[in-house]
N, C-alpha and C positions, 0 to 999 in steps of 0.2 A: 629713694634708692635703698634697697636692703643692705645691711652691713655685710661686708665680705668675710672670708675666713679669718680667724685670728692670726695676727702676724707675730713672729718671734721677736722677743726683745733682743737687743744686741748682746752677743756673747753667749746666748743659750740656744743654739740651733737644735731643732728637734724637740724641744721642751716647751715651745711657745704655747701650744694649745692647752697645756695643763696650767699655765699661768694666767690665761685669759678667762674672763667670765663667760659662762655659757649663756646663750640667749635667754633673756628673761630671768636671769638669776644674778642679781648684783652681789658682788663680794668684794671684800677689801683687796687692795692691790697686792698685799703680801701673802694672801691666802690662795692656794691652788685648789682645783677640783679634787685632786687626790687627797690633799690635806683635809678638806671638808668631809670626804667620804670616810677617811680614817677616824676623824673626830666624831662623826655621827655614829659610826660603828661602836666606838668606845662608849659613847653616851647610851647606846642601846644596851650594851653589856653592863654598864654601871647601873642603869635603871633596874636591871634584873637582880643585882646583888646589893643594891643600896640599903643601908640600915634603915633609912626612912621608910622604904617599902616593906622591909622585913618586919619592922615594929608597927607599921601602919595597920589600922583596923578597917579602913574604908577601902574595900576591894575595888569598888568602882573607880575611885581616885587613882589607885595603883594601876588598874587596867588602862585608864585614860592616858596616864603618863607614859606607860610602856608603849601604847599604840602610837602616841605622838612621836616618840623617839624612833620607832620602827618606820613610821611613815616618812619622817625626814630622811632616814637612811635610804629608803627605797627611792625617794625623789632624787637624791644626789646620785644614787646608783644608776638611775635612768639617764640623768644628765651625762654621767661618765660614759655610759654605753653609747649615747647619742654622739658624743664627741669622737669616740673611736670609730663609729660608723661613718661619720663625716670624713674623718681622715682616710678611712678605707676607700670611700667614694672618690676622694681627691686623688689618691694613689692610682685607682683604677682608670681614672681619666688621664692623668699625667703619664703614667707608666703602665700601660696595659700588659706589657710583656712580663712585668714583675708579678702581677696577679696570676698570670698563667703559670709562671715558674713556681709560685707558691702552691697553686692547685696541683701541679704535677708532683711536687714534693710531698704534699699531703696524701695524694693517691698512692705514691710509692710506699710511704710509711704504712698506709692502710693495708696494702698488699703484703708487705713484710709481716705485719701483725697477723694477718689472716693465714699466711703461709706457716708461721710459727704455730698458730692454733691448729691447723690441719696436721702438722707434724706431731703435735702433742696427742691429738686424737688417734693418729695412726699408731703411735707408740703404745697407747692404751689398748687399741684394737689388737695389735700383735700379741701383747701380753695376755689378753683374755682368750685369744685363739689358742695360745700355747697352753693355758690353764685347761681349756676344754679338751684339747688333744690329750693331755696328761690324764684327765679324768676318764676319757674313753679308753685309753690304753690300760688303765688300772682296772676298769670293769671287765674288759675282755680277757685279760691274762688269767685271772684265777680260775675261771670256768672253761677256758678254751672254747668260747662260744663261736659257732660258725656264723657266717654272715647271713643277714636276713632274719626277719622275725619268724617266718615259717620254720626255718631250720632250728631256731631256738626252741620253738614249741615242740617240734619233733623230738629234740634231745631231752627236753624237760619231761615229756610224756613217756619216754622210754625208761626213765628211772622210776616211774610209778608202778608199784606191784599190781598185778592183775587181780580183779576182784574174785573172791572165793565163791564157787558155785554152791548153792544150797543142796544138800543131799537128802 
């Protein structure tokens, strides 16, 4: 019979899963998955700034050590993700209405974010429309140009002096 979901120790409701060992990953009883994730991250960071690595000359040894630290961190991160996915699955089975409420809340937040983005773009659009209108007004005022390109050409050609006829 496969083991069931981790049970909460007395006095710590809601934190049980972080205190229990993940499947296939033995760990001391006083260590949590989150503690291991944190310590593996610190080990990754330490391996990158360690004096041993800075002073070391064997690049392959340095690379191997860093790769091992990163791999351990990734493994524990996967275990942590698996844990939360299992809890999410349990929640969806036990309280499906809660999952729907969360989905609706996320959709509302997304709509608000997109509405804000649309308003931001509309504000920019109004600004640039106003700038274009101001430019159009500035170009039309000095010459009192009539509407239409043909009228502009007629006015421009009227100001050109007639060519002189050879005598």
